[in-house]
Structure formats: structure tokens, C-alpha cells
MIDREN-128233 format. One record per atom (N, C-alpha, C): atom name; z, y, x. Coordinates in steps of 0.1 Angstrom, whole numbers, always signed. Layout:
BEGIN
<pt atom="CA" up="Z" north="Y" east="X"/>
...
REM end
This chain:
BEGIN
<pt atom="N" up="+0" north="-13" east="+10"/>
<pt atom="CA" up="-1" north="+0" east="-1"/>
<pt atom="C" up="+2" north="+12" east="+7"/>
<pt atom="N" up="+9" north="+13" east="+21"/>
<pt atom="CA" up="+11" north="+24" east="+28"/>
<pt atom="C" up="-7" north="+26" east="+34"/>
<pt atom="N" up="-12" north="+18" east="+41"/>
<pt atom="CA" up="-25" north="+21" east="+46"/>
<pt atom="C" up="-33" north="+26" east="+35"/>
<pt atom="N" up="-37" north="+17" east="+21"/>
<pt atom="CA" up="-43" north="+25" east="+12"/>
<pt atom="C" up="-43" north="+36" east="+8"/>
<pt atom="N" up="-30" north="+41" east="+8"/>
<pt atom="CA" up="-27" north="+56" east="+4"/>
<pt atom="C" up="-26" north="+65" east="+16"/>
<pt atom="N" up="-28" north="+63" east="+29"/>
<pt atom="CA" up="-28" north="+67" east="+41"/>
<pt atom="C" up="-45" north="+73" east="+41"/>
<pt atom="N" up="-53" north="+62" east="+39"/>
<pt atom="CA" up="-68" north="+65" east="+40"/>
<pt atom="C" up="-69" north="+72" east="+28"/>
<pt atom="N" up="-66" north="+71" east="+13"/>
<pt atom="CA" up="-75" north="+78" east="+4"/>
<pt atom="C" up="-66" north="+92" east="+8"/>
<pt atom="N" up="-57" north="+97" east="+12"/>
<pt atom="CA" up="-50" north="+110" east="+15"/>
<pt atom="C" up="-61" north="+112" east="+26"/>
<pt atom="N" up="-62" north="+109" east="+36"/>
<pt atom="CA" up="-70" north="+113" east="+47"/>
<pt atom="C" up="-87" north="+114" east="+41"/>
<pt atom="N" up="-92" north="+110" east="+33"/>
<pt atom="CA" up="-105" north="+109" east="+26"/>
<pt atom="C" up="-105" north="+124" east="+18"/>
<pt atom="N" up="-96" north="+124" east="+10"/>
<pt atom="CA" up="-94" north="+138" east="+6"/>
<pt atom="C" up="-94" north="+150" east="+15"/>
<pt atom="N" up="-90" north="+149" east="+26"/>
<pt atom="CA" up="-90" north="+163" east="+34"/>
<pt atom="C" up="-107" north="+162" east="+41"/>
<pt atom="N" up="-114" north="+149" east="+46"/>
<pt atom="CA" up="-121" north="+148" east="+51"/>
<pt atom="C" up="-135" north="+144" east="+45"/>
<pt atom="N" up="-135" north="+138" east="+34"/>
<pt atom="CA" up="-149" north="+135" east="+27"/>
<pt atom="C" up="-157" north="+125" east="+34"/>
<pt atom="N" up="-152" north="+116" east="+39"/>
<pt atom="CA" up="-161" north="+108" east="+50"/>
<pt atom="C" up="-166" north="+96" east="+42"/>
<pt atom="N" up="-180" north="+96" east="+43"/>
<pt atom="CA" up="-188" north="+83" east="+32"/>
<pt atom="C" up="-185" north="+71" east="+40"/>
<pt atom="N" up="-179" north="+65" east="+52"/>
<pt atom="CA" up="-178" north="+54" east="+56"/>
<pt atom="C" up="-163" north="+54" east="+52"/>
<pt atom="N" up="-150" north="+62" east="+50"/>
<pt atom="CA" up="-139" north="+60" east="+45"/>
<pt atom="C" up="-142" north="+58" east="+29"/>
<pt atom="N" up="-149" north="+65" east="+24"/>
<pt atom="CA" up="-152" north="+62" east="+7"/>
<pt atom="C" up="-157" north="+49" east="+6"/>
<pt atom="N" up="-162" north="+43" east="+14"/>
<pt atom="CA" up="-169" north="+28" east="+13"/>
<pt atom="C" up="-157" north="+18" east="+14"/>
<pt atom="N" up="-148" north="+24" east="+25"/>
<pt atom="CA" up="-137" north="+14" east="+28"/>
<pt atom="C" up="-126" north="+15" east="+16"/>
<pt atom="N" up="-128" north="+27" east="+11"/>
<pt atom="CA" up="-117" north="+26" east="+0"/>
<pt atom="C" up="-124" north="+21" east="-15"/>
<pt atom="N" up="-135" north="+24" east="-18"/>
<pt atom="CA" up="-143" north="+16" east="-30"/>
<pt atom="C" up="-146" north="+3" east="-29"/>
<pt atom="N" up="-147" north="-1" east="-19"/>
<pt atom="CA" up="-155" north="-16" east="-16"/>
<pt atom="C" up="-147" north="-29" east="-24"/>
<pt atom="N" up="-136" north="-30" east="-23"/>
<pt atom="CA" up="-125" north="-39" east="-27"/>
<pt atom="C" up="-128" north="-41" east="-46"/>
<pt atom="N" up="-126" north="-26" east="-47"/>
<pt atom="CA" up="-129" north="-24" east="-64"/>
<pt atom="C" up="-144" north="-31" east="-70"/>
<pt atom="N" up="-156" north="-27" east="-61"/>
<pt atom="CA" up="-167" north="-27" east="-63"/>
<pt atom="C" up="-169" north="-44" east="-63"/>
<pt atom="N" up="-166" north="-46" east="-52"/>
<pt atom="CA" up="-164" north="-62" east="-54"/>
<pt atom="C" up="-158" north="-72" east="-64"/>
<pt atom="N" up="-149" north="-65" east="-67"/>
<pt atom="CA" up="-141" north="-73" east="-79"/>
<pt atom="C" up="-146" north="-71" east="-90"/>
<pt atom="N" up="-153" north="-60" east="-94"/>
<pt atom="CA" up="-162" north="-57" east="-105"/>
<pt atom="C" up="-175" north="-65" east="-107"/>
<pt atom="N" up="-179" north="-66" east="-94"/>
<pt atom="CA" up="-194" north="-76" east="-94"/>
<pt atom="C" up="-191" north="-89" east="-98"/>
<pt atom="N" up="-178" north="-94" east="-93"/>
<pt atom="CA" up="-173" north="-107" east="-95"/>
<pt atom="C" up="-169" north="-109" east="-111"/>
<pt atom="N" up="-170" north="-99" east="-117"/>
<pt atom="CA" up="-162" north="-102" east="-132"/>
<pt atom="C" up="-173" north="-109" east="-139"/>
<pt atom="N" up="-163" north="-115" east="-148"/>
<pt atom="CA" up="-172" north="-128" east="-160"/>
<pt atom="C" up="-179" north="-119" east="-172"/>
<pt atom="N" up="-171" north="-107" east="-174"/>
<pt atom="CA" up="-177" north="-99" east="-184"/>
<pt atom="C" up="-176" north="-82" east="-179"/>
<pt atom="N" up="-187" north="-80" east="-181"/>
<pt atom="CA" up="-184" north="-65" east="-174"/>
<pt atom="C" up="-193" north="-52" east="-186"/>
<pt atom="N" up="-189" north="-42" east="-189"/>
<pt atom="CA" up="-193" north="-33" east="-195"/>
<pt atom="C" up="-202" north="-24" east="-182"/>
<pt atom="N" up="-215" north="-22" east="-186"/>
<pt atom="CA" up="-224" north="-17" east="-182"/>
<pt atom="C" up="-227" north="-6" east="-185"/>
<pt atom="N" up="-231" north="-2" east="-201"/>
<pt atom="CA" up="-233" north="+9" east="-205"/>
<pt atom="C" up="-227" north="+16" east="-217"/>
<pt atom="N" up="-218" north="+24" east="-214"/>
<pt atom="CA" up="-211" north="+29" east="-227"/>
<pt atom="C" up="-206" north="+41" east="-223"/>
<pt atom="N" up="-202" north="+51" east="-233"/>
<pt atom="CA" up="-194" north="+62" east="-225"/>
<pt atom="C" up="-180" north="+59" east="-224"/>
<pt atom="N" up="-172" north="+71" east="-216"/>
<pt atom="CA" up="-159" north="+69" east="-212"/>
<pt atom="C" up="-150" north="+67" east="-227"/>
<pt atom="N" up="-151" north="+68" east="-236"/>
<pt atom="CA" up="-148" north="+68" east="-247"/>
<pt atom="C" up="-147" north="+51" east="-259"/>
<pt atom="N" up="-153" north="+45" east="-247"/>
<pt atom="CA" up="-153" north="+32" east="-251"/>
<pt atom="C" up="-144" north="+22" east="-243"/>
<pt atom="N" up="-134" north="+17" east="-256"/>
<pt atom="CA" up="-126" north="+10" east="-247"/>
<pt atom="C" up="-130" north="-9" east="-247"/>
<pt atom="N" up="-128" north="-16" east="-238"/>
<pt atom="CA" up="-132" north="-25" east="-230"/>
<pt atom="C" up="-125" north="-35" east="-225"/>
<pt atom="N" up="-123" north="-49" east="-233"/>
<pt atom="CA" up="-112" north="-61" east="-228"/>
<pt atom="C" up="-122" north="-72" east="-223"/>
<pt atom="N" up="-122" north="-77" east="-211"/>
<pt atom="CA" up="-128" north="-91" east="-213"/>
<pt atom="C" up="-119" north="-100" east="-217"/>
<pt atom="N" up="-122" north="-112" east="-221"/>
<pt atom="CA" up="-115" north="-124" east="-223"/>
<pt atom="C" up="-125" north="-136" east="-217"/>
<pt atom="N" up="-114" north="-144" east="-210"/>
<pt atom="CA" up="-118" north="-159" east="-211"/>
<pt atom="C" up="-113" north="-165" east="-214"/>
<pt atom="N" up="-123" north="-177" east="-221"/>
<pt atom="CA" up="-116" north="-190" east="-229"/>
<pt atom="C" up="-125" north="-201" east="-224"/>
<pt atom="N" up="-115" north="-212" east="-229"/>
<pt atom="CA" up="-126" north="-227" east="-226"/>
<pt atom="C" up="-137" north="-225" east="-232"/>
<pt atom="N" up="-140" north="-220" east="-242"/>
<pt atom="CA" up="-155" north="-222" east="-254"/>
<pt atom="C" up="-161" north="-208" east="-249"/>
<pt atom="N" up="-160" north="-203" east="-238"/>
<pt atom="CA" up="-168" north="-190" east="-232"/>
<pt atom="C" up="-160" north="-176" east="-234"/>
<pt atom="N" up="-170" north="-168" east="-226"/>
<pt atom="CA" up="-165" north="-155" east="-225"/>
<pt atom="C" up="-167" north="-148" east="-235"/>
<pt atom="N" up="-157" north="-136" east="-236"/>
<pt atom="CA" up="-158" north="-127" east="-254"/>
<pt atom="C" up="-156" north="-111" east="-243"/>
<pt atom="N" up="-158" north="-102" east="-252"/>
<pt atom="CA" up="-155" north="-90" east="-248"/>
<pt atom="C" up="-150" north="-84" east="-259"/>
<pt atom="N" up="-140" north="-74" east="-260"/>
<pt atom="CA" up="-136" north="-68" east="-272"/>
<pt atom="C" up="-137" north="-50" east="-267"/>
<pt atom="N" up="-146" north="-46" east="-276"/>
<pt atom="CA" up="-151" north="-32" east="-279"/>
<pt atom="C" up="-146" north="-24" east="-289"/>
<pt atom="N" up="-140" north="-8" east="-284"/>
<pt atom="CA" up="-135" north="-4" east="-297"/>
<pt atom="C" up="-140" north="+13" east="-288"/>
<pt atom="N" up="-145" north="+18" east="-301"/>
<pt atom="CA" up="-151" north="+31" east="-299"/>
<pt atom="C" up="-143" north="+41" east="-305"/>
<pt atom="N" up="-139" north="+50" east="-292"/>
<pt atom="CA" up="-133" north="+60" east="-302"/>
<pt atom="C" up="-138" north="+74" east="-301"/>
<pt atom="N" up="-149" north="+75" east="-298"/>
<pt atom="CA" up="-160" north="+86" east="-296"/>
<pt atom="C" up="-174" north="+86" east="-306"/>
<pt atom="N" up="-181" north="+93" east="-303"/>
<pt atom="CA" up="-195" north="+93" east="-314"/>
<pt atom="C" up="-201" north="+78" east="-310"/>
<pt atom="N" up="-209" north="+76" east="-319"/>
<pt atom="CA" up="-217" north="+66" east="-320"/>
<pt atom="C" up="-226" north="+63" east="-306"/>
<pt atom="N" up="-222" north="+52" east="-303"/>
<pt atom="CA" up="-229" north="+45" east="-288"/>
<pt atom="C" up="-234" north="+37" east="-285"/>
<pt atom="N" up="-248" north="+33" east="-277"/>
<pt atom="CA" up="-253" north="+23" east="-272"/>
<pt atom="C" up="-244" north="+17" east="-261"/>
<pt atom="N" up="-243" north="+1" east="-265"/>
<pt atom="CA" up="-235" north="-4" east="-253"/>
<pt atom="C" up="-241" north="-16" east="-249"/>
<pt atom="N" up="-239" north="-18" east="-237"/>
<pt atom="CA" up="-248" north="-29" east="-228"/>
<pt atom="C" up="-232" north="-39" east="-221"/>
<pt atom="N" up="-235" north="-49" east="-223"/>
<pt atom="CA" up="-220" north="-59" east="-220"/>
<pt atom="C" up="-230" north="-71" east="-212"/>
<pt atom="N" up="-225" north="-71" east="-198"/>
<pt atom="CA" up="-232" north="-83" east="-189"/>
<pt atom="C" up="-224" north="-94" east="-192"/>
<pt atom="N" up="-226" north="-107" east="-192"/>
<pt atom="CA" up="-221" north="-117" east="-196"/>
<pt atom="C" up="-225" north="-126" east="-182"/>
<pt atom="N" up="-217" north="-130" east="-171"/>
<pt atom="CA" up="-223" north="-137" east="-159"/>
<pt atom="C" up="-225" north="-151" east="-165"/>
<pt atom="N" up="-238" north="-155" east="-163"/>
<pt atom="CA" up="-241" north="-167" east="-168"/>
<pt atom="C" up="-251" north="-169" east="-176"/>
<pt atom="N" up="-262" north="-182" east="-183"/>
<pt atom="CA" up="-272" north="-182" east="-192"/>
<pt atom="C" up="-263" north="-185" east="-206"/>
<pt atom="N" up="-267" north="-178" east="-216"/>
<pt atom="CA" up="-263" north="-179" east="-229"/>
<pt atom="C" up="-272" north="-177" east="-238"/>
<pt atom="N" up="-273" north="-187" east="-244"/>
<pt atom="CA" up="-283" north="-189" east="-257"/>
<pt atom="C" up="-283" north="-175" east="-267"/>
<pt atom="N" up="-270" north="-173" east="-269"/>
<pt atom="CA" up="-267" north="-160" east="-281"/>
<pt atom="C" up="-254" north="-156" east="-278"/>
<pt atom="N" up="-255" north="-143" east="-280"/>
<pt atom="CA" up="-239" north="-136" east="-282"/>
<pt atom="C" up="-240" north="-133" east="-293"/>
<pt atom="N" up="-227" north="-134" east="-300"/>
<pt atom="CA" up="-225" north="-130" east="-314"/>
<pt atom="C" up="-218" north="-118" east="-317"/>
<pt atom="N" up="-218" north="-112" east="-325"/>
<pt atom="CA" up="-210" north="-98" east="-328"/>
<pt atom="C" up="-199" north="-106" east="-340"/>
<pt atom="N" up="-187" north="-107" east="-337"/>
<pt atom="CA" up="-180" north="-115" east="-345"/>
<pt atom="C" up="-176" north="-111" east="-357"/>
<pt atom="N" up="-172" north="-96" east="-363"/>
<pt atom="CA" up="-170" north="-95" east="-371"/>
<pt atom="C" up="-177" north="-94" east="-380"/>
<pt atom="N" up="-192" north="-90" east="-377"/>
<pt atom="CA" up="-201" north="-94" east="-388"/>
<pt atom="C" up="-210" north="-104" east="-387"/>
<pt atom="N" up="-206" north="-111" east="-378"/>
<pt atom="CA" up="-211" north="-126" east="-372"/>
<pt atom="C" up="-226" north="-122" east="-373"/>
<pt atom="N" up="-230" north="-117" east="-368"/>
<pt atom="CA" up="-242" north="-113" east="-367"/>
<pt atom="C" up="-249" north="-114" east="-349"/>
<pt atom="N" up="-262" north="-120" east="-345"/>
<pt atom="CA" up="-264" north="-120" east="-331"/>
<pt atom="C" up="-266" north="-107" east="-325"/>
<pt atom="N" up="-263" north="-105" east="-315"/>
<pt atom="CA" up="-265" north="-93" east="-305"/>
<pt atom="C" up="-279" north="-94" east="-299"/>
<pt atom="N" up="-286" north="-83" east="-296"/>
<pt atom="CA" up="-297" north="-83" east="-290"/>
<pt atom="C" up="-294" north="-88" east="-276"/>
<pt atom="N" up="-300" north="-96" east="-269"/>
<pt atom="CA" up="-299" north="-100" east="-254"/>
<pt atom="C" up="-310" north="-100" east="-249"/>
<pt atom="N" up="-309" north="-97" east="-234"/>
<pt atom="CA" up="-317" north="-104" east="-225"/>
<pt atom="C" up="-312" north="-111" east="-216"/>
<pt atom="N" up="-322" north="-118" east="-207"/>
<pt atom="CA" up="-317" north="-123" east="-194"/>
<pt atom="C" up="-322" north="-116" east="-181"/>
<pt atom="N" up="-313" north="-118" east="-174"/>
<pt atom="CA" up="-317" north="-112" east="-159"/>
<pt atom="C" up="-308" north="-118" east="-149"/>
<pt atom="N" up="-315" north="-125" east="-138"/>
<pt atom="CA" up="-311" north="-130" east="-128"/>
<pt atom="C" up="-300" north="-143" east="-134"/>
<pt atom="N" up="-289" north="-143" east="-129"/>
<pt atom="CA" up="-279" north="-154" east="-135"/>
<pt atom="C" up="-268" north="-147" east="-145"/>
<pt atom="N" up="-276" north="-139" east="-152"/>
<pt atom="CA" up="-264" north="-130" east="-164"/>
<pt atom="C" up="-273" north="-129" east="-176"/>
<pt atom="N" up="-266" north="-129" east="-188"/>
<pt atom="CA" up="-270" north="-125" east="-200"/>
<pt atom="C" up="-265" north="-110" east="-203"/>
<pt atom="N" up="-276" north="-103" east="-208"/>
<pt atom="CA" up="-271" north="-88" east="-212"/>
<pt atom="C" up="-270" north="-88" east="-230"/>
<pt atom="N" up="-262" north="-82" east="-234"/>
<pt atom="CA" up="-260" north="-78" east="-247"/>
<pt atom="C" up="-260" north="-66" east="-253"/>
<pt atom="N" up="-269" north="-60" east="-257"/>
<pt atom="CA" up="-267" north="-46" east="-263"/>
<pt atom="C" up="-269" north="-42" east="-276"/>
<pt atom="N" up="-261" north="-32" east="-279"/>
<pt atom="CA" up="-257" north="-33" east="-293"/>
<pt atom="C" up="-256" north="-17" east="-294"/>
<pt atom="N" up="-254" north="-8" east="-307"/>
<pt atom="CA" up="-250" north="+1" east="-313"/>
<pt atom="C" up="-236" north="+2" east="-318"/>
<pt atom="N" up="-228" north="+6" east="-314"/>
<pt atom="CA" up="-212" north="+5" east="-316"/>
<pt atom="C" up="-211" north="+21" east="-323"/>
<pt atom="N" up="-211" north="+20" east="-340"/>
<pt atom="CA" up="-205" north="+35" east="-345"/>
<pt atom="C" up="-193" north="+39" east="-342"/>
<pt atom="N" up="-190" north="+52" east="-343"/>
<pt atom="CA" up="-178" north="+59" east="-343"/>
<pt atom="C" up="-166" north="+52" east="-345"/>
<pt atom="N" up="-157" north="+50" east="-342"/>
<pt atom="CA" up="-146" north="+44" east="-351"/>
<pt atom="C" up="-145" north="+32" east="-350"/>
<pt atom="N" up="-157" north="+23" east="-345"/>
<pt atom="CA" up="-153" north="+10" east="-350"/>
<pt atom="C" up="-152" north="+0" east="-337"/>
<pt atom="N" up="-146" north="-12" east="-339"/>
<pt atom="CA" up="-145" north="-20" east="-328"/>
<pt atom="C" up="-153" north="-35" east="-335"/>
<pt atom="N" up="-157" north="-42" east="-322"/>
<pt atom="CA" up="-161" north="-52" east="-321"/>
<pt atom="C" up="-158" north="-63" east="-309"/>
<pt atom="N" up="-163" north="-76" east="-314"/>
<pt atom="CA" up="-158" north="-86" east="-304"/>
<pt atom="C" up="-169" north="-95" east="-303"/>
<pt atom="N" up="-178" north="-94" east="-291"/>
<pt atom="CA" up="-188" north="-103" east="-288"/>
<pt atom="C" up="-185" north="-115" east="-281"/>
<pt atom="N" up="-191" north="-128" east="-284"/>
<pt atom="CA" up="-186" north="-138" east="-279"/>
<pt atom="C" up="-199" north="-147" east="-272"/>
<pt atom="N" up="-203" north="-151" east="-263"/>
<pt atom="CA" up="-209" north="-157" east="-256"/>
<pt atom="C" up="-214" north="-172" east="-260"/>
<pt atom="N" up="-223" north="-179" east="-265"/>
<pt atom="CA" up="-224" north="-191" east="-265"/>
<pt atom="C" up="-236" north="-197" east="-262"/>
<pt atom="N" up="-235" north="-208" east="-252"/>
<pt atom="CA" up="-246" north="-218" east="-247"/>
<pt atom="C" up="-255" north="-219" east="-257"/>
REM end
């Protein structure tokens, strides 16, 4: 903790790009390894990734205006269901991931569940 705090304080004094990489790299690596990741959405969208033996899920809540959301599920999935209204989300496959896209209205929540 001391090393990380000292490094961060030094960065604020001298804005060095190499130090910025040292500080950010553990968080960037952890995020890229996440099973479920919010890829697109405003800062007013709450996001929680869940892992279950039946597969991953994402809980999304929108505290702002209507928003276009994109969620990445690591792995190949045949469908991603929007559980509250039991409808399939638009999906696309890229690399080893499946992306779900949907419009989340203001003040609403949804649960996306990946299915093989």
C-alpha cells in the first residue's frame, strides 16, 4: 500500500506516462480478464457482474437518461437473454467473446444472462 500511495502521489506531481502505466496496469489487466464487462454505457449506469455455474450474468441499472449499453461476456454464447422481459438481446461474436447490445431506458434495470 505504501509503495502504491507513494507512486500515485509522485505521479500527481510530475505526470509521467511511464508511471501512469505502472499505476494503471494491474487494474487494466484485471478488467481485461473479467468474465463480464460493461463496454459501453454512461457513468449513470450501475453494473454488477455475476458468475454462476449455469453461466455469467450482468445486472444493470440506469440512473440517468435512456442509454445504449454494450456488455462483453467472455466466451461463445448462443444467446443472451434480458430476463425481466424474457427477450433476447442483440448479440455479436468477436474473438473469444460475445457482446450484448441493448437500449436501457432511464430509471430501469435489467439482468442479462448468457446461455450456451
